[in-house]
C-alpha positions in Angstrom: 52.2 44.8 11.7 51.9 41.4 13.2 49.2 42.5 15.6 47.2 44.0 12.7 47.3 40.8 10.8 46.1 38.8 13.8 43.2 41.2 14.3 42.1 40.9 10.7 42.3 37.1 10.9 40.2 37.1 14.0 37.6 39.5 12.5 37.4 37.3 9.4 36.9 34.2 11.6 34.2 36.1 13.6 32.4 37.0 10.4 32.6 33.5 9.2 31.1 32.2 12.5 28.3 34.7 12.4 27.5 33.8 8.8 27.4 30.1 9.7 25.1 30.8 12.6 22.8 32.9 10.5 22.7 30.1 7.9 21.7 27.6 10.5 18.8 29.8 11.7 17.5 30.0 8.1 17.2 26.2 7.5 13.5 25.3 7.3 12.1 22.2 9.1 11.5 19.4 6.6 7.9 18.2 7.2 7.0 14.7 6.2 3.3 15.2 6.0 2.7 11.9 7.7 -0.6 11.6 9.7 -0.5 9.3 12.8 -3.3 8.3 15.1 -3.6 9.3 18.7 -2.7 6.0 20.4 -3.1 3.0 18.2 -4.8 2.7 14.8 -8.6 3.0 14.8 -10.2 -0.5 14.2 -13.3 -1.0 12.2 -14.9 -4.4 12.4 -17.5 -5.2 9.8 -19.7 -8.4 10.0 -21.4 -9.2 6.7 -23.5 -11.9 8.4 -24.4 -15.4 7.2 -24.7 -15.6 3.4 -26.4 -18.8 2.2 -26.0 -19.9 -1.4 -29.4 -21.4 -2.3 -28.5 -22.5 -5.9 -26.0 -25.3 -6.3 -25.1 -24.0 -9.7 -23.8 -20.8 -8.1 -21.3 -22.6 -5.8 -18.7 -22.6 -8.6 -15.3 -21.0 -9.1 -15.7 -17.6 -10.8 -19.1 -16.7 -9.2 -19.4 -13.1 -8.0 -22.1 -12.4 -5.6 -24.4 -9.9 -7.4 -24.6 -7.3 -4.6 -22.0 -5.5 -2.6 -22.0 -5.7 1.1 -21.9 -2.3 2.7 -20.7 -1.0 6.1 -21.2 2.4 7.6 -19.9 2.2 11.2 -19.7 5.9 11.8 -17.4 7.7 14.1 -14.2 9.5 13.7 -10.7 9.1 15.1 -8.0 11.7 16.0 -4.8 12.0 14.1 -2.0 14.6 13.9 0.0 15.3 10.8 3.6 16.4 10.5 3.1 19.7 8.6 3.7 23.4 9.1 0.9 24.8 11.4 1.7 28.4 10.5 1.4 27.8 6.7 -1.8 25.7 7.4 -3.3 28.5 9.5 -2.6 31.1 6.7 -4.1 28.9 4.0 -7.7 29.8 3.3 -8.6 26.1 2.7 -7.8 22.7 4.2 -4.8 20.8 3.1 -5.5 18.0 0.7 -5.4 14.6 2.4 -3.7 11.7 0.7 -4.4 8.0 1.5 -2.6 4.7 0.9 -3.9 1.2 1.7 -1.8 -1.9 2.4 -3.0 -5.5 2.9 -1.1 -8.6 4.2 -3.6 -10.8 2.3 -2.4 -12.7 -0.8 -3.7 -11.1 -4.1 -6.3 -13.1 -5.9 -7.6 -12.3 -9.4 -8.3 -8.9 -10.9 -11.2 -7.9 -13.1 -9.6 -4.8 -14.5 -11.3 -2.5 -12.0 -11.0 -4.4 -8.7 -8.1 -6.2 -7.2 -9.5 -9.2 -5.2 -7.6 -10.7 -2.2 -7.8 -14.2 -0.8 -9.5 -14.6 2.6 -9.7 -18.4 2.5 -9.0 -21.3 0.1 -12.4 -20.6 -1.4 -13.3 -16.9 -1.2 -11.8 -13.7 -2.4 -12.9 -10.1 -1.6 -12.5 -6.7 -3.2 -13.3 -3.4 -1.4 -14.3 0.2 -2.0 -13.7 2.7 0.7 -15.5 6.0 1.0 -13.4 9.1 0.3 -14.8 12.3 1.7 -13.4 15.9 1.2 -14.5 17.1 -2.2 -14.5 13.6 -3.7 -17.5 12.0 -1.7 -17.5 8.7 -3.5 -16.4 5.1 -3.1 -13.0 4.4 -4.5 -11.7 0.8 -5.2 -8.7 -0.3 -3.2 -5.8 -0.7 -3.1 -4.9 3.0 -3.0 -1.3 4.2 -3.6 -1.9 8.0 -3.3 -5.7 8.7 -3.2 -6.4 12.5 -2.9 -9.6 13.6 -1.1 -9.2 17.1 -2.6 -10.0 18.8 0.7 -8.7 22.1 -0.7 -11.7 22.2 -3.1 -14.4 21.9 -0.4 -16.9 24.8 -0.5 -16.9 27.4 2.2 -13.3 27.2 3.3 -12.2 26.0 6.7 -14.5 25.1 9.6 -13.4 27.2 12.6 -14.1 24.3 15.0 -11.6 22.1 13.2 -8.9 24.5 11.9 -6.3 22.0 10.9 -4.5 18.7 11.5 -0.9 19.9 11.8 1.0 19.4 15.0 1.0 22.8 16.8 -2.2 24.1 15.1 -4.9 25.6 17.2 -6.6 22.3 17.6 -3.4 20.2 17.4 -5.2 17.4 15.6 -7.6 16.5 12.8 -10.7 14.3 13.0 -10.7 11.6 10.3 -13.3 9.1 9.3 -11.7 7.2 6.4 -12.4 3.5 6.8 -15.6 3.9 8.6 -17.6 3.5 5.5 -17.1 1.1 2.6 -18.3 -2.1 0.8 -17.0 -5.4 -0.3 -17.6 -7.7 -3.2 -17.4 -11.5 -2.5 -16.1 -13.9 -5.1 -16.0 -17.7 -5.1 -12.6 -18.8 -6.2 -13.2 -22.5 -5.5 -16.5 -24.4 -4.8 -16.7 -25.7 -1.2 -18.8 -28.0 1.0 -20.5 -26.8 4.1 -19.6 -23.4 5.6 -16.6 -21.1 5.3 -15.9 -18.9 8.3 -14.4 -15.5 7.9 -13.1 -14.8 11.4 -11.9 -11.3 12.0 -9.6 -11.1 9.0 -7.8 -7.8 8.5 -8.8 -6.5 5.1 -6.4 -3.6 4.9 -4.6 -0.8 6.7 -5.1 2.9 5.8 -2.2 5.4 5.9 -2.7 9.2 5.7 -0.6 12.2 4.8 -0.9 15.9 3.8 2.1 15.4 1.4 1.5 13.6 -1.8 3.4 10.3 -2.0 4.8 10.5 1.5 3.6 8.0 4.0 4.9 6.7 7.3 4.9 3.3 8.8 1.9 3.6 11.2 -1.6 3.2 9.9 -4.4 5.5 10.9 -7.1 2.9 10.7 -7.6 -0.8 10.0 -10.6 -2.6 8.6 -11.5 -6.2 9.6 -14.3 -8.4 8.2 -16.3 -11.2 9.7 -19.0 -13.5 8.5 -20.0 -16.9 7.3 -20.7 -18.2 3.7 -22.7 -21.4 3.6 -23.0 -23.6 0.5 -26.1 -25.8 -0.3 -23.8 -28.9 -0.4 -22.8 -30.3 3.0 -21.6 -33.5 4.5 -22.2 -34.9 8.0 -19.2 -36.6 9.5 -19.6 -39.5 12.0 -23.3 -38.6 12.4 -22.2 -35.3 13.9 -20.3 -36.9 16.8 -16.7 -36.3 17.8 -14.2 -38.8 16.4 -12.0 -40.0 19.3 -8.7 -41.9 18.9 -7.4 -43.6 22.0 -3.7 -44.6 21.8 -3.8 -46.5 25.1 -0.8 -46.6 27.5 2.8 -46.3 26.3 6.2 -45.9 27.8 7.7 -42.4 27.9 11.2 -43.9 27.5 10.2 -45.2 24.0 10.1 -41.6 22.7 13.8 -41.4 22.0 14.4 -39.9 18.5 12.9 -36.8 17.0 10.5 -37.7 14.2 10.3 -41.4 15.2 7.3 -43.3 16.5 7.6 -45.3 19.7 7.9 -49.1 19.2 5.1 -49.9 21.6 2.5 -47.6 19.9 1.2 -49.0 16.6 -0.9 -46.8 14.3 -4.6 -46.7 15.3 -7.0 -47.2 12.4 -9.9 -44.7 12.2 -13.0 -45.3 10.1 -15.1 -42.2 9.5 -18.7 -42.5 8.1 -19.7 -39.6 5.9 -23.2 -38.7 4.6 -23.5 -35.9 2.1 -26.4 -33.8 0.8 -26.7 -32.2 -2.7 -23.6 -34.1 -3.8 -24.1 -36.1 -7.0 -24.0 -39.9 -6.7 -20.4 -41.3 -7.2 -19.0 -37.8 -6.8 -15.3 -37.4 -6.1 -14.3 -35.7 -2.8 -11.3 -35.3 -0.6 -10.8 -35.4 3.2 -8.1 -33.5 5.0 -7.2 -32.9 8.7 -7.0 -29.3 9.8 -4.9 -28.7 12.8 -2.0 -26.7 14.3 1.2 -28.4 13.4 3.9 -29.1 15.9 6.5 -26.3 16.0 9.4 -28.8 16.3 8.0 -31.4 13.9 5.6 -29.7 11.5 4.7 -33.1 9.9 2.8 -33.9 13.1 -0.2 -32.4 14.9 0.6 -30.4 18.0 -0.5 -31.9 21.3 -0.5 -30.4 24.8 2.8 -32.2 25.5 5.6 -30.4 23.7 7.6 -33.6 23.2 4.8 -35.6 21.6 2.9 -35.1 18.3 0.5 -37.1 16.3 1.0 -38.1 12.7 -1.9 -38.9 10.3 -1.4 -41.6 7.6 -3.6 -42.7 4.8 -4.9 -46.3 4.6 -1.7 -47.3 2.8 0.5 -45.8 5.5 1.6 -42.7 3.6 2.1 -39.6 5.7 -0.5 -36.9 5.4 0.7 -33.4 6.3 -1.6 -31.3 8.6 -3.9 -29.0 6.6 -2.7 -30.1 3.2 -2.6 -33.9 3.0 -5.6 -35.3 1.1 -7.4 -38.6 1.2 -9.4 -38.9 -2.0 -12.7 -40.8 -1.9 -16.0 -41.2 -3.8 -19.6 -41.3 -2.4 -21.9 -44.1 -3.4 -25.4 -43.9 -5.0 -26.7 -42.6 -1.7 -24.0 -39.9 -1.4 -22.4 -41.8 1.5 -18.9 -43.1 2.1 -16.6 -44.4 4.8 -13.1 -43.0 4.8 -10.2 -44.8 6.6 -7.0 -43.2 7.9 -4.5 -43.9 10.7 -3.1 -41.9 13.6 0.1 -42.6 15.5 2.1 -40.7 18.2 5.6 -39.4 17.4 8.5 -37.8 19.2 8.8 -34.1 18.2 12.0 -33.3 20.1 13.9 -36.5 21.0 13.4 -35.6 24.7 11.7 -38.0 27.1 8.2 -36.6 27.5 6.6 -36.0 30.9 4.3 -38.8 32.0 0.6 -38.3 31.9 -2.3 -37.9 29.5 -1.6 -36.0 26.2 -4.3 -34.6 23.9 -4.6 -33.1 20.5 -7.5 -31.5 18.6 -8.1 -31.5 14.8 -10.9 -30.9 12.4 -12.0 -33.0 9.4 -12.6 -31.0 6.2 -14.4 -32.4 3.1 -13.8 -30.7 -0.2 -14.6 -31.3 -3.9 -11.8 -33.2 -5.6 
């Protein structure tokens, strides 16, 4: 009797174990649908060239350049998608491909159809990217879940490219999204001289075969380059470099972080400026563009990590790098002389190494 009960118990346990094992084998793999590139993301670099504004009345905030600037760089890139290759192989059509875009640029204005993004203090851009599949048209970005409707393409699958799922006969898909597009350029703020757009990443493109499901690795990235030149310009110091010589000073006088050495008084800098297409007595501003010191961001970085350079206005007030402004007005000949001061400062409190130190900065003139 006791033995029989033990046997039944063991049989029941055995059935239970078999049932659990069978249940495990029937669990389906959860596919994310995410498409990832082979290696790193494909990079598309578009140079829209040098755009010159000929009419001073168009260098105003709110002006949208009348034409779009198009790129068609061609080429495809390889990506694989996390999907079921068996189901894809049985499907008579391609899977729909879904796309999402993301940008690290700050949003600018929107006109109801296009979201513009800031690429400088003066310019904003919006973009359309070409969507292939059964869509075959430009679609304004950003995208959250743009469907290319591949399943609706005529003629079914192409045997030479049977699918993009991992484990499919090809093991990959050929993608071209990002290779073709166009941008609209908008003036957010009028400017003087030229504005350089230097390899700015416009957006990243993510792909998936599952609607609304995207991974963290982009398939492609789009970068833009170019120059926009205004009809108004100013020549600074007759086109020559402005050099400030602080002379000799004692390294031991750099004792306190953020303090200036006692034996290094501020050096006065006078900068002659001559402008073109600027109205007489027009109000402008000057600022110093530079890399701030990591330890003391109020100062300009030098090649000596313990020394920085502070810029002061003519009254001795500190001007922060890149944002501090010196207002001035031009005369009846559109000329002016702007005065500011420069002084070395300790950035760490440590005694700096002896020897020559140097810093580099740029003077920027803007409308007030």
